[in-house]
N, C-alpha and C positions, 0 to 999 in steps of 0.2 A: 822087837816090841815087848814091853813088859807084860806079864801074864794078866794083870788086872785090866789092861786095855784090850778089849775084844771088839770085833766088828759090830756086834750087836750094841755095845755101849757107844761106840762112835756114831752109829746111825741115830741112836736115841738122843744123844747130845746135839747132833746136827738138826734133827727134827725140832727139838726144844728151842734151839737158837733161831731157826727160821720162824717158828710160831711166835716167839718173843719179839723178833724184829717186825713181824706183820702187825702184832697188836700195838707195838710202839708207833709204827707208821700210821695206823688208823687212828690212834689216840691223838697223834700230832695234828692230823688234818681235821678231825672232828673238833678238837679244842681251838684250833685256828679259826674255823668257821664260827664257832660259838662266841669267841672273843671279839672278832671283828663284826659279827652280825649285830651286836648291841651298840656299836659306835654310831653316833649321830651328831649333827650340829643343832644346838638349841639356843634360842634367844632367851635372855633373862635381863631383868633390870637389876641395878645395884641393890635396890631395896629387897627384892626377892632373894638374892644370893645372901645378903646379910641376915635376913630373917631365917632362911634355911639353916645357916650355920649356927645362929643363936639358938634355934630350936633343935639342934642336933640331928637334923635330917638332910644336911647338904650332901653328903657322900651318897646316901641312898637315892636321893633325887637326881643328882647331877654327875656322879662319878664317871660314867661312860660317855659323857658329852663333851664336845668342843663348844665352848660358850661364846656367843656373840653378845656383847654387853654394850648398851647405848646409855650414857648417863652424863651428867653435868660434873665438871671438874670442881672440887672444893678446895684442893691444895695439891702442890707438887713439892716433894722434898727429896734430898739425896745428894750424892756427889760421885765423882768418878764416872764409872759406867753403869751404876745401879741407881735408879730413881724410882720412887714410889709415888703413885698418884692416889689421892683419895677422892672417891666419888661422893657427891652430895646424896645423903639418904635422910629420911624423915625420922628415923629412930636413933637410939643411942648406939646400936651396933652398927659398925661401919663396913664399907666395902673398899678394899684397897687393890691396887694393880701395880705389880712390880715389873719394871722394864729393865732388861739387861743390856740393851744396845745403846745406852746413852739417854740423855734427857729427851723425852718426846716434845715435839714442837707444839705445845698447848699452853693455854693460860687459864687461870682460875675463871670460871664462868663458861668456858667453852663446852659445847656438847660434843662428845666424842664417841666413836665406835671402836671397840677393842675386841680381840679374839684371844682366848686362853683355853688351855686344857683343864677341865675341872679336876681331874684326879690329882694334879700337882698343887691344888690350892691348900693353904695352911691356915689353921685356926690361930688366931691371935687372941689375947685376953678380951678385947671388945671389937673384934673385926674379923672378916674373912679376907685373906690375902691371896689374890690370883697371882701366880708367878709365871714368868715367861710371857708376859702380855705383848701383843703386837698391835700397834695402832693401825686401824684400817681407814679412819677418816676423822676429821674434825671440822666443826663450824664454830664461828664466833658466838658470843652470847646473844 
């Protein structure tokens, strides 16, 4: 064993490693509880979501929420496996919902219920776009 490696140094390094591992483990579990403790499901209208994005408070209001959105379909566009649905809103700022699993079985005028994770929403020039939307139900006009 080299001269600079002494039993005292090995013990000190071992104690430091154990303390570091303990702090890392506690931090992991505390962070996990904090992150998951704030998650919740929240109902919102397309107008509320559009207004929040337009007012630059969408992420502070909804970031940790899974959104359940009920609204009327204004249009459906897209091709392939990606379709974007526009909700009817009263203002100039729109609420969009992007579907990755093909065209949802809805028509203009239908009232639908979708679910989406708010943290993945994207700001568009005149809209909030919810991504990865899942259709929960629809009713005719």
